N, C-alpha and C positions, 0 to 999 in steps of 0.2 A: 612562201605564203603571200598571196596577192591581196589587193584591196578588197576583193569580193569575199575573201575568206575571213576577213576581220569583221567584228561587230562592235558597235558602240560609237559614241560621238568622237572619241579620241582618234579614230581611224577615218573620220570624215572631215574633210577640209572645212566645210561649213557647219559642222555639228555643234550643237549647244552643249558646252562642257562646263560643269560647275567650277567655280573659281578655286575651290579647295583641291580639285584635281588638276586644273590647268596650271597652277603656280609651280608645283614640283616638276611637272613635265616640261614647262618652259625653262625652269632653272637648270635642267640638264643641258640645254643648249648654251646657256651662259657659261657654265662650267667648262663645256667642251671647247669654246672659242675664246675665252677671256684672255688667256696668256697670248695666244696667237694674234689677237686684236691689238695688243699693246706693243708686242715685240718689234714690228716694223718701225713704229714711231721712235722707240728707244734706239734702234740701230742707226737710223738716218739722222736723228738729232745729235747723236754721238759723233757721227761722221762729219757733221757740219760744225762741230765744236759747241753745241748748245746743251751738252749733257751735264750731269751732276759734277760739282766741283768747279764749274765755270761761272762766269758772270751771268749766264743765261739759264741757270738751273731752274729758276722760277718759270721761265717760258716752257721748258720741257714738261714740268708738272702740269701746266695749263693745257698743253697739247695732249697729254695722256688723259686728262679729264675729259677734254673735248672728243677724244677718240671713242670713249665709251658712250657719250651722249649721241654722237652722230650715228654710230652703229645701231643704236636703238631706234632712232628716228627713221633712218633709211630702211631698216627691216620692216617697220610698220607700213611705210609706203609700198614696199614690195608685197606685203601681205594683203593690203586693202586697196591699193592703187589710187592715184589721183589722175583721172582721165586716162590717157595712154601710158602714164608713168607707173610702172609696177605690173607684174605679171599675175598677181593673185595666185602665187605658188608658195609651197612650204619651204622657203629659202630664208636663211639668216645671213645678213650682210655684215661685213666687218672690214677692217683695214687690211689691204692686200699685201701679202709678202712677195708677190710677183714683181713688184716695182722696186724692191730693195736694191737689186743689181744696177738698174739703170739710174736710180736716184743717187746711189753711191758714186757712180761714174760722173754724174752731173756735178755733185759736190766737189769731187776731185778736180774736174776741169775748171770750175769757177772759184777754186781756192777756199771753199768752205765758208763758214760764217753765216750770219743772218741773211746776207744777200743771196747766197746759194740756196738756202732753205726757202726764201721768198720766191726765187725763180722756179723751184720745184713746185711750189703751190700755184704760181701763175700758170705754169705748163699743165698742171693737173686740172685747173679750172677750164682751160681751153680744150684739153684732151677729153674731159668728161662730156663737154658739149658735143664734141666730135663723135664720141661713142653713142650719144643719144640720137644723133642723126643716123648712124649705122643701124640702130635699133628700129627706127622708122622705116628703113629700107629692107628690113630683114625678110619680109614676106616673099618678095621676088627672089631673094637669095636662098630661100629655104630648100630649093631643089638641089643645092650643093651640099646639103646636110641630111642625107638619108640615114637610116638606122645604122648602117655599117660604118659611116663616118662619125656620127655622134657617139656610137658605142665605142669606137676606137679612142676617141678623145676622153670619154669617161673612164675607160680602162687605163689609159695612160695617166690620168689624174690620180686614180687609186694607187697605181704602181709607184708613182713619184712620191706619194704621201706615206707609204708603208715604212720607208726608211726613217721618215720624220717621227712616226709613232714609236718605232723601236729605239730611236735616239732618246726620246722622252722616257721610255720604259727603263733605260739604263741610268736615268737621272739628269739627262741633258749633257751634251758633249763638252760644255764649258765647265761642268762640275769636276772638282778635284777628285771626287770619289766615283766618277763615272764607271758604271758596270760593277759596282760593289755588290756584295751579297745582300746588304740592306735594301738598296735601290731595286734590285731584281726581285727580292721577296715581296716588297711593297707593291710593285707593279703586278706580280703574279697574284697576290691576294685580291687586288681590285678586279682583275680579269676573272678569277674563279668565282667571286661573289656575283659579278654580272651574269656569268653563264648559269650559275645556280638559280638566281632569281628570274632570269629570262625564261628558262626552260623547266624550272622546278616549281614555279608558282604560276598563278593565273591572274588575270585582271590587272588591277592598278599596280601591284608590286612587280609584275612582269613587265609592264609598260615603263615603269620607273627604274628598271634595273641599272641603268647607267648612273643615275643619281645616287642610288643606294650604294653602288660600288665605290663611288667617289667619297661619299660620307664615311663608309667603312675605312677607306684609305686615310682620311683625316684622323679618324679615331686610332687606327693602327700607328700612325706617325706619332701621336701623343703618347701612346703606350711605349713605343720604341724609345722615345726621348727619356722615359722614366727608367728604363732598364739597360739601355745601351749607351756607350760613349757618344756624345754629340759632336765631338771634334776629332780631327785626325791631324797627322803631320805628313807633309810632302817629303819627297826624297831630298829636298834642299833644307829640310828642317823647319819649314814654315807651317805654322798651325792654321787650320781652316775649319769652318763649320760645314758639316756634312749636308749634302743636297736635300736629304729627306727631312731635315729638321724644320719645324714650323717656326716662323719668325713672328712671335706675338708682339714684339716691340713695334713692328710696322703698323699694326692695328692701333696701338696706343698713341703713336705719333700722328696718325692721320686725322685731319680736321673733320668736324661733323658735317659742315655744309660749305659749299663753294659755288659761286656763280660763274658759269662758263663765259669766256670772253670771245667776242666776235673779232675776226682778223687780228689774232695775237701777233702775227708776223706779217709785215707789209708785203703785198703781192708784187712780184717783179716779173716782167715779161721779156724773156731772153731766148733767142732762137736756139742757143746751145742746149737749152733745157726742153724747149717746146717740141723740136723734131723727134728726138729719141723717145720722149714720153708719149707722144701721140702714136708712135708705132706700137708701143706697149699696150695702148688702149685697144688697138685692133686685135692683139693677142688676147687681151682680157675678154673681149666680146666673144671670141671663139670658146674660151674657157667657160664663160657664163652659159653659153648654149649647151656645153657639155654638162655643167652642173645641173641646169634645169632639166635636161633630158634624163640625167641620172636619178634625180630626186623624184621625177614623175614616174619613171619606170620602177624604181626600187620602192617607192612609198605608196604609189597609187596604181601600179600595175598597168600603165598605159603610156603612150608617147605624148610629149608635150605638143600643144597646139601652136599655130602661128602666132596667135594673139598672146599666149603665155610667154613664148620665147621673145617676141618683140617687146612686150611690156617689161620683161625682166632685164633685157639688155638696156633699154632706155633708162630704167631705174638705176642700173649699174653706172651708167654714164652721168646722169644728172645728180645722182647721189654723190658721186665723186667730186663733181663741181661744188656741191653744197659743202662737202667735207673740206675742200680747199679753202673756202671762205672762213672756216673755223680752224685753219692751220693744220688739218689732218690729211694724211696720205690717202690716195684713192680708196674708195669703199667698193668692194665687189662681193659676189656670192662666196660664201665660205664652204669649202669642200668638206671640212671637218663635220659640219652640221648636215651636209648631204649624207655622209656616212651614218650619222646618228639617226636620221629619218629612215634610212634604208634598213638599219638593223632593228629599230623599234617599231617601224610602220606607223608611228605617230605623226600624222599630217595635219592635225586640227589647228586651224588658224588662231583660235583663242589661246591655245597652249603656247604657240610660238610668240604670240603677241605679248603674253605675260613675261616671257623672257626678254623681249625687246623693251618693255617698260622697266624691267629690273636693270637693264643696261643703262637706261636713261637715269634711273635713281642712283646708280653707281657714279654717273657723271656729276650728279648734284651732291651726293653724300660720299665723299672719299673714304670714310671709315668703313662703309659697306663694301666698297671696292677692295679695300685692303684685306678683308676676310677671304676673298676669293683669290687675290693676287699672291697670297702666301702658299697656295697649293703646291706641294712638291711635284716636280716634273714626272717622277715615276708613277705618281697617282694618276696624273693625266694620261701617261703612256699606257697604263693598264687598260684604260678605256679606248684610247686612240688606236691601238693596234687592231682591235676588232672593228672599229668604225671605219677605218681606212680600207681594211680588207673587204668590207661589205660594198665599198664603191667599186672595187674590181669586179665583184659578182654582178653588180648592176650593169657594168659595161659589157660583160659577157652575155647577159640577158638581152641587151639591146642588139648586139651583133648577131646573135642567133635568132632574132625575130624573123630575119630573112633567111632564105635557104643559103647554106654555106657552099656557094658555087666556087669554081676555081678562081673566078674574078674576085669575089669577096675575100677568099683566103689570101690572095695575092695582096690586096689592099691592106688587110690587117697585118699580114706578115711583114711587109715592107715598112709600114708606118711604125709598128712597134719595134721591129728589129733595128732599123736605122734611127728612127726618131727617138725612141726611148733609150737606145744605146748611146746616142749623143748626149742625152740628158744625164745618163749615169756616168759618162766619161767625157766631160766637157773639154778636157785637155786636148782632145783630137781637133778642136777648132782653134788651137793656139796660133796657127799661121794666118788666120783670117782677120779682117778688121774688127776692132773692139765692139762696134755696134752689133755686128753679127754674133759675136760671142755672147753679148748681153742678152740678146733676144732668144737665141737658140740654145745657149749653154746653161740657162738657169734651171731647166727641168726638161723632162722628156715630152712635156705636153705640147709645146709649140711646134717642134719639128714633126712630131707624130701627127698632129692635126693638119699641118701643111701638106705632108706627104699623102695623107688619106684623102684630102680634098682634091689634090692634083690628080692622083690616080683614079679617083671616082669620075673625074671629068674626061680623062684621056683614054682610059681603057674601054674598049667596045663592050656593049651590053651582050650578055649571052642569051641564046634562046633557051627557054625553059626545058630542062632535061626531063626525059620521061622516066 
């Protein structure tokens, strides 16, 4: 179903949508990305020795609070734009998981601690400015990103995320009861509710199917906690709390209000961090082009314009520099939310803006954030599996916009076959330098994009077949 087949303000980027309808539609986006927005900060602070149980535990809490605030602010800039900054596209911004590998490596090289985290922030500040410059130069580079290339990037983004969604569906790989009947049943309930409301109802309930599914997941978790054992015992005899159990204590312990802190960690400028992180910002720019292309094709039924792509990449870069000032890892376009737009077709700017405002409020009112943070992974997984799969469909739609000539088939086949294959089995790069492993082994997106771009340049154009 394309943009023209939808009716109503919710399916129009500039449509006037009543607040009572915009709020739940925006809340869907917050629920879809909330955990993913905080996870990179948790991982890197732990790697640097700034996690819970250390002398810097308060710093970690501040950084998590700032991560929510910054995601909301940068999303608003992306939606409404400030001059050339922002593409005015239905994209939600958040803390990038793509930088986890390279930041972990930097932490290891620099010996961890506040110094290493400060160096990561200093490099992110410079790298964000660098990506902003790339965004300004994007128009003359657009010829290197025809539909067959952007479609391949979008397709590889979707394929790389499906395993993440299935992982959440099972309760999260770190869960002691990963893949248990309870986790799988909870994920299945959420998915079934989404499908029923998406295709069995019309209007507002159909558009809000993701939100309704997640709410039902919360309710199901509460009921399960009343009738099923909430703890289990490992093979070693250690008792644990099951992954699907709601942690109400977390809400009770969260404070009502907290003021975000500027530069919570002193910025450090070190070449050992700057060089690898700047390379990752080039990769991020390519991913952002793919995300914007995917959301415009999947949500609005058309290709992204030069201005939209350029503004989106500039926002990606400068938003990451702003995030670094608040001690937060780079902020980039969130593929989870691209999938949400693709599956619901809700592209209304006001709806997404209410979600951004809610993220800002979560940064100011930790108790509100705690309500969302206790969401069981399997509840998120029930929605994520469908959202990520829809990104794959958007990629296919982009690729097939052009005639599938032998040349285009070769580009897609080689890019996905080798590129995505490397991402799925990164051990094949074990003999190469670590920086190559970090850039190309994290997912199938980077090698697939690089191979598609190079082949599009070197393969001769075919004469139109009769």
